[in-house]
Every structure is written in C-alpha cells, then in structure tokens.
A tleap script that builds the chain and sets N, CA, C and O, in Angstrom:
source leaprc.protein.ff14SB
mol = sequence {
  NMET LYS LEU PHE LYS SER VAL ASP GLU LYS
  PHE GLU GLU LEU GLY PHE LYS LYS THR GLU
  GLN THR GLU TYR GLY ALA TYR TYR GLU LYS
  GLU ILE THR GLU TYR LYS TYR VAL HIE ALA
  ILE ASP ILE LEU PRO LYS ALA SER GLY ASN
  HIE ILE VAL ILE SER SER GLN LYS GLY VAL
  ASN LYS ASP GLY PHE SER ASN ALA VAL GLY
  LEU THR LYS GLN GLU MET LYS LEU CYS VAL
  LYS LYS MET LYS GLU MET GLY LEU CARG
}
set mol.1.N position { 112.377 53.932 225.471 }
set mol.1.CA position { 112.145 53.707 224.058 }
set mol.1.C position { 111.456 54.779 223.466 }
set mol.1.O position { 110.348 54.954 223.974 }
set mol.2.N position { 111.770 55.620 222.481 }
set mol.2.CA position { 111.018 56.758 222.080 }
set mol.2.C position { 110.200 56.059 221.061 }
set mol.2.O position { 110.581 55.193 220.273 }
set mol.3.N position { 108.659 56.723 221.242 }
set mol.3.CA position { 107.640 56.352 220.216 }
set mol.3.C position { 107.923 56.954 218.817 }
set mol.3.O position { 107.830 56.353 217.746 }
set mol.4.N position { 108.291 58.269 219.013 }
set mol.4.CA position { 108.101 58.934 217.329 }
set mol.4.C position { 109.576 59.660 217.388 }
set mol.4.O position { 109.956 60.174 218.441 }
set mol.5.N position { 110.231 59.672 216.427 }
set mol.5.CA position { 111.591 60.213 216.223 }
set mol.5.C position { 111.092 61.409 215.391 }
set mol.5.O position { 110.168 61.499 214.582 }
set mol.6.N position { 112.176 62.479 215.933 }
set mol.6.CA position { 111.991 63.721 215.250 }
set mol.6.C position { 112.532 63.609 213.663 }
set mol.6.O position { 113.170 62.637 213.261 }
set mol.7.N position { 112.220 64.610 212.938 }
set mol.7.CA position { 112.737 64.659 211.563 }
set mol.7.C position { 114.274 64.642 211.405 }
set mol.7.O position { 114.861 64.043 210.503 }
set mol.8.N position { 114.952 65.478 212.534 }
set mol.8.CA position { 116.307 65.602 212.565 }
set mol.8.C position { 116.951 64.113 212.898 }
set mol.8.O position { 118.075 63.849 212.470 }
set mol.9.N position { 116.284 63.253 213.592 }
set mol.9.CA position { 116.547 61.995 213.807 }
set mol.9.C position { 116.405 61.182 212.708 }
set mol.9.O position { 117.094 60.179 212.523 }
set mol.10.N position { 115.611 61.539 212.030 }
set mol.10.CA position { 115.297 60.466 210.637 }
set mol.10.C position { 116.534 60.823 209.665 }
set mol.10.O position { 117.159 60.016 208.976 }
set mol.11.N position { 116.726 62.074 209.754 }
set mol.11.CA position { 117.844 62.389 208.859 }
set mol.11.C position { 119.102 61.803 209.153 }
set mol.11.O position { 119.842 61.245 208.343 }
set mol.12.N position { 119.332 62.002 210.629 }
set mol.12.CA position { 120.610 61.231 211.308 }
set mol.12.C position { 120.655 59.704 210.717 }
set mol.12.O position { 121.676 59.208 210.241 }
set mol.13.N position { 119.434 59.055 210.815 }
set mol.13.CA position { 119.554 57.776 210.410 }
set mol.13.C position { 119.801 57.515 208.817 }
set mol.13.O position { 119.957 56.344 208.470 }
set mol.14.N position { 119.835 58.318 208.049 }
set mol.14.CA position { 120.024 58.436 206.749 }
set mol.14.C position { 121.526 59.039 206.406 }
set mol.14.O position { 121.937 59.264 205.267 }
set mol.15.N position { 122.053 59.193 207.291 }
set mol.15.CA position { 123.522 59.527 207.549 }
set mol.15.C position { 123.873 61.150 207.457 }
set mol.15.O position { 125.006 61.604 207.306 }
set mol.16.N position { 122.570 61.972 207.591 }
set mol.16.CA position { 123.044 63.443 207.607 }
set mol.16.C position { 123.065 63.878 208.958 }
set mol.16.O position { 122.460 63.312 209.868 }
set mol.17.N position { 123.817 64.956 209.083 }
set mol.17.CA position { 123.964 65.617 210.317 }
set mol.17.C position { 123.453 67.092 209.886 }
set mol.17.O position { 123.710 67.550 208.772 }
set mol.18.N position { 122.753 67.754 210.802 }
set mol.18.CA position { 122.153 69.063 210.860 }
set mol.18.C position { 123.372 69.897 211.312 }
set mol.18.O position { 123.928 69.716 212.396 }
set mol.19.N position { 123.740 70.804 210.421 }
set mol.19.CA position { 124.751 71.817 210.582 }
set mol.19.C position { 124.385 73.163 211.173 }
set mol.19.O position { 125.165 73.786 211.894 }
set mol.20.N position { 123.413 73.508 210.912 }
set mol.20.CA position { 122.756 74.783 211.321 }
set mol.20.C position { 121.133 74.761 211.307 }
set mol.20.O position { 120.579 74.081 210.444 }
set mol.21.N position { 120.530 75.332 212.041 }
set mol.21.CA position { 119.105 75.898 211.999 }
set mol.21.C position { 118.840 77.189 212.583 }
set mol.21.O position { 118.972 77.373 213.793 }
set mol.22.N position { 118.396 78.282 211.614 }
set mol.22.CA position { 118.007 79.542 211.789 }
set mol.22.C position { 116.830 79.670 211.548 }
set mol.22.O position { 116.201 78.693 211.139 }
set mol.23.N position { 116.073 81.168 211.774 }
set mol.23.CA position { 115.062 81.711 210.813 }
set mol.23.C position { 115.334 81.468 209.429 }
set mol.23.O position { 114.292 81.244 208.812 }
set mol.24.N position { 116.294 81.434 208.772 }
set mol.24.CA position { 116.779 81.636 207.455 }
set mol.24.C position { 116.982 80.305 206.904 }
set mol.24.O position { 117.447 80.192 205.770 }
set mol.25.N position { 116.610 79.072 207.749 }
set mol.25.CA position { 116.467 77.925 207.065 }
set mol.25.C position { 117.232 76.790 208.016 }
set mol.25.O position { 117.712 77.002 209.130 }
set mol.26.N position { 117.222 75.649 207.356 }
set mol.26.CA position { 118.057 74.311 208.260 }
set mol.26.C position { 118.853 73.680 207.232 }
set mol.26.O position { 118.388 73.560 206.098 }
set mol.27.N position { 120.092 73.235 207.544 }
set mol.27.CA position { 121.190 73.006 206.615 }
set mol.27.C position { 121.556 71.464 207.131 }
set mol.27.O position { 121.649 71.224 208.335 }
set mol.28.N position { 121.716 70.650 206.324 }
set mol.28.CA position { 122.161 69.193 206.547 }
set mol.28.C position { 123.386 68.981 205.828 }
set mol.28.O position { 123.746 69.851 205.034 }
set mol.29.N position { 124.192 67.773 206.023 }
set mol.29.CA position { 125.268 67.493 205.374 }
set mol.29.C position { 125.502 66.209 205.589 }
set mol.29.O position { 125.182 65.739 206.681 }
set mol.30.N position { 126.227 65.219 204.395 }
set mol.30.CA position { 126.285 63.912 204.433 }
set mol.30.C position { 127.702 63.648 203.748 }
set mol.30.O position { 127.864 64.097 202.613 }
set mol.31.N position { 128.519 63.097 204.235 }
set mol.31.CA position { 129.784 62.787 203.491 }
set mol.31.C position { 129.739 61.487 202.752 }
set mol.31.O position { 129.667 60.445 203.404 }
set mol.32.N position { 129.780 61.457 201.300 }
set mol.32.CA position { 129.751 60.300 200.691 }
set mol.32.C position { 131.060 59.928 200.296 }
set mol.32.O position { 131.610 60.363 199.284 }
set mol.33.N position { 131.686 58.919 201.297 }
set mol.33.CA position { 133.071 58.763 201.006 }
set mol.33.C position { 133.434 57.923 199.687 }
set mol.33.O position { 134.567 58.043 199.221 }
set mol.34.N position { 132.657 57.218 199.178 }
set mol.34.CA position { 132.743 56.471 197.896 }
set mol.34.C position { 133.268 57.344 196.723 }
set mol.34.O position { 134.119 56.985 195.909 }
set mol.35.N position { 132.573 58.660 196.761 }
set mol.35.CA position { 133.073 59.545 195.510 }
set mol.35.C position { 133.571 60.689 196.242 }
set mol.35.O position { 133.795 61.730 195.623 }
set mol.36.N position { 133.748 60.624 197.358 }
set mol.36.CA position { 134.658 61.813 197.886 }
set mol.36.C position { 134.110 63.047 197.753 }
set mol.36.O position { 134.749 63.925 197.174 }
set mol.37.N position { 132.898 63.279 198.249 }
set mol.37.CA position { 132.247 64.488 198.274 }
set mol.37.C position { 131.275 64.661 199.411 }
set mol.37.O position { 130.936 63.657 200.037 }
set mol.38.N position { 130.787 65.863 199.740 }
set mol.38.CA position { 129.865 66.193 200.869 }
set mol.38.C position { 128.492 66.633 200.184 }
set mol.38.O position { 128.359 67.665 199.528 }
set mol.39.N position { 127.480 65.683 200.439 }
set mol.39.CA position { 126.195 66.145 200.085 }
set mol.39.C position { 125.446 67.101 201.079 }
set mol.39.O position { 125.282 66.809 202.264 }
set mol.40.N position { 125.007 68.256 200.512 }
set mol.40.CA position { 124.437 69.218 201.225 }
set mol.40.C position { 123.060 69.444 200.973 }
set mol.40.O position { 122.592 69.347 199.838 }
set mol.41.N position { 122.370 69.748 201.995 }
set mol.41.CA position { 120.675 69.752 201.736 }
set mol.41.C position { 120.505 71.170 202.490 }
set mol.41.O position { 120.898 71.331 203.646 }
set mol.42.N position { 119.881 72.184 201.726 }
set mol.42.CA position { 119.454 73.417 202.463 }
set mol.42.C position { 118.049 73.676 202.382 }
set mol.42.O position { 117.686 73.778 201.210 }
set mol.43.N position { 117.112 73.820 203.242 }
set mol.43.CA position { 115.591 73.981 203.335 }
set mol.43.C position { 115.498 75.511 203.729 }
set mol.43.O position { 115.875 76.042 204.773 }
set mol.44.N position { 114.929 76.049 202.681 }
set mol.44.CA position { 114.762 77.684 202.998 }
set mol.44.C position { 113.654 78.224 202.508 }
set mol.44.O position { 113.119 78.068 201.411 }
set mol.45.N position { 113.258 79.100 203.738 }
set mol.45.CA position { 111.928 79.950 203.409 }
set mol.45.C position { 112.173 81.169 202.402 }
set mol.45.O position { 113.252 81.745 202.265 }
set mol.46.N position { 111.174 81.416 201.830 }
set mol.46.CA position { 111.174 82.474 200.750 }
set mol.46.C position { 109.857 83.458 201.235 }
set mol.46.O position { 108.819 83.017 201.729 }
set mol.47.N position { 110.138 84.801 200.988 }
set mol.47.CA position { 108.959 85.827 201.554 }
set mol.47.C position { 107.889 85.629 200.510 }
set mol.47.O position { 106.779 86.113 200.731 }
set mol.48.N position { 108.142 84.882 199.257 }
set mol.48.CA position { 106.859 84.803 198.428 }
set mol.48.C position { 106.077 83.677 198.807 }
set mol.48.O position { 105.016 83.461 198.221 }
set mol.49.N position { 106.558 82.788 199.900 }
set mol.49.CA position { 105.905 81.731 200.133 }
set mol.49.C position { 105.968 80.288 199.334 }
set mol.49.O position { 105.254 79.311 199.558 }
set mol.50.N position { 106.926 80.399 198.423 }
set mol.50.CA position { 107.416 79.478 197.506 }
set mol.50.C position { 108.755 79.042 197.960 }
set mol.50.O position { 109.781 79.269 197.318 }
set mol.51.N position { 108.709 78.321 199.249 }
set mol.51.CA position { 109.761 77.797 200.043 }
set mol.51.C position { 110.726 76.707 199.120 }
set mol.51.O position { 110.131 76.049 198.267 }
set mol.52.N position { 111.966 76.543 199.255 }
set mol.52.CA position { 112.851 75.791 198.458 }
set mol.52.C position { 113.780 74.797 199.325 }
set mol.52.O position { 114.050 74.961 200.515 }
set mol.53.N position { 114.225 73.722 198.497 }
set mol.53.CA position { 115.234 72.905 199.009 }
set mol.53.C position { 116.181 72.890 197.889 }
set mol.53.O position { 115.821 72.871 196.712 }
set mol.54.N position { 117.493 72.900 198.313 }
set mol.54.CA position { 118.621 72.902 197.400 }
set mol.54.C position { 119.513 71.623 197.859 }
set mol.54.O position { 119.898 71.413 199.010 }
set mol.55.N position { 119.740 70.877 196.808 }
set mol.55.CA position { 120.285 69.487 197.110 }
set mol.55.C position { 121.785 69.647 196.273 }
set mol.55.O position { 121.810 69.585 195.043 }
set mol.56.N position { 122.700 69.804 196.874 }
set mol.56.CA position { 123.847 70.082 195.893 }
set mol.56.C position { 125.101 69.382 196.768 }
set mol.56.O position { 125.095 69.022 197.946 }
set mol.57.N position { 126.107 69.322 195.840 }
set mol.57.CA position { 127.497 69.100 196.572 }
set mol.57.C position { 128.137 70.252 197.095 }
set mol.57.O position { 128.225 71.342 196.530 }
set mol.58.N position { 128.657 69.888 198.409 }
set mol.58.CA position { 129.269 71.106 198.939 }
set mol.58.C position { 130.324 71.676 198.297 }
set mol.58.O position { 131.098 70.983 197.638 }
set mol.59.N position { 130.466 72.973 198.418 }
set mol.59.CA position { 131.834 73.612 197.658 }
set mol.59.C position { 131.409 73.904 196.069 }
set mol.59.O position { 130.247 73.943 195.665 }
set mol.60.N position { 132.388 74.063 195.405 }
set mol.60.CA position { 132.278 74.195 193.908 }
set mol.60.C position { 133.282 73.451 193.130 }
set mol.60.O position { 134.427 73.268 193.542 }
set mol.61.N position { 132.820 73.004 191.945 }
set mol.61.CA position { 133.841 71.996 190.990 }
set mol.61.C position { 134.876 73.151 190.526 }
set mol.61.O position { 134.900 74.319 190.913 }
set mol.62.N position { 135.618 72.591 189.709 }
set mol.62.CA position { 136.663 73.572 189.072 }
set mol.62.C position { 136.140 74.295 188.124 }
set mol.62.O position { 136.987 74.975 187.544 }
set mol.63.N position { 134.889 74.434 187.672 }
set mol.63.CA position { 134.321 75.304 186.870 }
set mol.63.C position { 133.638 76.267 187.649 }
set mol.63.O position { 132.944 77.055 187.006 }
set mol.64.N position { 133.666 76.397 188.908 }
set mol.64.CA position { 133.234 77.346 189.993 }
set mol.64.C position { 131.594 77.195 190.237 }
set mol.64.O position { 130.887 78.069 190.737 }
set mol.65.N position { 131.211 76.075 189.839 }
set mol.65.CA position { 129.662 75.637 190.264 }
set mol.65.C position { 129.689 74.474 191.329 }
set mol.65.O position { 130.627 73.719 191.584 }
set mol.66.N position { 128.510 74.512 191.854 }
set mol.66.CA position { 128.085 73.502 192.578 }
set mol.66.C position { 127.367 72.383 191.979 }
set mol.66.O position { 126.281 72.658 191.468 }
set mol.67.N position { 127.782 71.128 191.943 }
set mol.67.CA position { 127.020 70.117 191.222 }
set mol.67.C position { 125.691 69.856 192.043 }
set mol.67.O position { 125.631 70.087 193.250 }
set mol.68.N position { 124.763 69.422 191.400 }
set mol.68.CA position { 123.243 69.160 191.921 }
set mol.68.C position { 123.399 67.680 192.348 }
set mol.68.O position { 124.153 66.908 191.754 }
set mol.69.N position { 122.643 67.328 193.415 }
set mol.69.CA position { 122.468 66.092 193.805 }
set mol.69.C position { 121.196 65.757 193.906 }
set mol.69.O position { 120.396 66.529 194.434 }
set mol.70.N position { 120.870 64.700 193.474 }
set mol.70.CA position { 119.511 64.100 193.291 }
set mol.70.C position { 118.834 63.774 194.918 }
set mol.70.O position { 119.667 63.352 195.720 }
set mol.71.N position { 117.735 63.902 195.320 }
set mol.71.CA position { 117.194 63.298 196.398 }
set mol.71.C position { 116.386 62.107 196.335 }
set mol.71.O position { 115.646 62.042 195.353 }
set mol.72.N position { 116.357 61.194 197.115 }
set mol.72.CA position { 115.660 60.016 197.125 }
set mol.72.C position { 114.224 60.477 197.641 }
set mol.72.O position { 114.072 61.543 198.237 }
set mol.73.N position { 113.124 59.545 197.354 }
set mol.73.CA position { 111.688 59.724 197.890 }
set mol.73.C position { 111.768 60.227 199.431 }
set mol.73.O position { 111.320 61.295 199.849 }
set mol.74.N position { 112.514 59.108 200.275 }
set mol.74.CA position { 112.530 59.285 201.584 }
set mol.74.C position { 113.185 60.609 202.163 }
set mol.74.O position { 112.808 61.173 203.190 }
set mol.75.N position { 114.330 61.056 201.260 }
set mol.75.CA position { 114.956 62.297 201.499 }
set mol.75.C position { 113.948 63.651 201.385 }
set mol.75.O position { 113.851 64.539 202.232 }
set mol.76.N position { 113.299 63.568 200.229 }
set mol.76.CA position { 112.167 64.493 199.832 }
set mol.76.C position { 111.265 64.603 200.967 }
set mol.76.O position { 111.064 65.615 201.639 }
set mol.77.N position { 110.762 63.490 201.101 }
set mol.77.CA position { 109.473 63.284 202.355 }
set mol.77.C position { 109.978 64.164 203.349 }
set mol.77.O position { 109.405 65.209 203.655 }
set mol.78.N position { 111.353 63.649 204.011 }
set mol.78.CA position { 111.547 64.457 205.196 }
set mol.78.C position { 111.914 65.766 205.041 }
set mol.78.O position { 111.777 66.462 206.047 }
set mol.79.N position { 112.465 66.439 203.779 }
set mol.79.CA position { 112.500 67.649 203.685 }
set mol.79.C position { 111.316 68.771 203.802 }
set mol.79.O position { 111.394 69.918 204.241 }
set mol.80.N position { 109.806 67.823 203.081 }
set mol.80.CA position { 108.811 68.405 203.192 }
set mol.80.C position { 108.219 68.425 204.794 }
set mol.80.O position { 107.442 69.318 205.134 }
set mol.81.N position { 108.574 67.560 205.574 }
set mol.81.CA position { 108.085 67.352 206.916 }
set mol.81.C position { 108.940 68.433 207.824 }
set mol.81.O position { 108.337 68.944 208.768 }
set mol.82.N position { 110.088 68.746 207.629 }
set mol.82.CA position { 110.848 69.682 207.987 }
set mol.82.C position { 110.478 71.202 207.755 }
set mol.82.O position { 110.534 72.134 208.557 }
set mol.83.N position { 110.085 71.188 206.437 }
set mol.83.CA position { 109.315 72.545 206.203 }
set mol.83.C position { 108.051 72.669 207.152 }
set mol.83.O position { 108.050 73.615 207.941 }
set mol.84.N position { 107.231 72.003 207.147 }
set mol.84.CA position { 106.151 71.849 207.975 }
set mol.84.C position { 106.440 72.188 209.400 }
set mol.84.O position { 105.794 73.085 209.942 }
set mol.85.N position { 107.429 71.487 210.086 }
set mol.85.CA position { 107.935 71.543 211.139 }
set mol.85.C position { 108.490 73.146 211.528 }
set mol.85.O position { 108.366 73.683 212.629 }
set mol.86.N position { 109.016 73.633 210.524 }
set mol.86.CA position { 109.412 75.056 210.762 }
set mol.86.C position { 108.410 76.085 210.551 }
set mol.86.O position { 108.722 77.236 210.857 }
set mol.87.N position { 107.086 75.820 210.009 }
set mol.87.CA position { 105.975 76.677 209.872 }
set mol.87.C position { 106.031 77.178 208.424 }
set mol.87.O position { 105.347 78.164 208.145 }
set mol.88.N position { 106.821 76.564 207.421 }
set mol.88.CA position { 106.597 76.816 206.187 }
set mol.88.C position { 105.728 76.083 205.264 }
set mol.88.O position { 106.010 75.070 204.624 }
set mol.89.N position { 104.629 76.743 205.290 }
set mol.89.CA position { 103.350 76.037 204.329 }
set mol.89.C position { 103.295 76.564 203.006 }
set mol.89.O position { 102.442 76.159 202.216 }
savepdb mol mol.pdb
quit
C-alpha cells in the first residue's frame, strides 16, 4: 500500500490522464461523455515567472475558438501542487 499518492495519481482519480510532460509544461485530458467533449488542462511555465494554467475544451468550436472550462477547487489545488513539483514557484 502506498502512503502518499503523486499529483499525477490524484489527477487520475479525478479521471484525467497525463498526455505529455516536458520542460514546456504538463498536459492532462479527461473525456466528458455526458456532454461529448474532452476537458484539457495545460500547466505552463512562463519566463516572466507568472506561470499559467489553461483549462479548456480540446479542439475548437464552430467559431474557431476553444471553450473555457472551469476548474473545481480540488483540480486547482492539484494544478498548484503540480507547478511546485515542476519547480515553478
């Protein structure tokens, strides 16, 4: 039995799968079958130190834009923990 779970494991419990992690960021996706879209979370470093989290619908809508998707408190906490794990302070 594991005493502590990693941030990635906690994201998995919420239904997200990590699709990629590089020095340019960490990327997670979760399929929302009820509304037929994929929720994407991108955790990205910026040279200015003002690192960002982008939460959106994967792909674009008919107007050519990505729809924003709100984050729950638990999802946002995991994003902040992932930033710290990636060394983004």
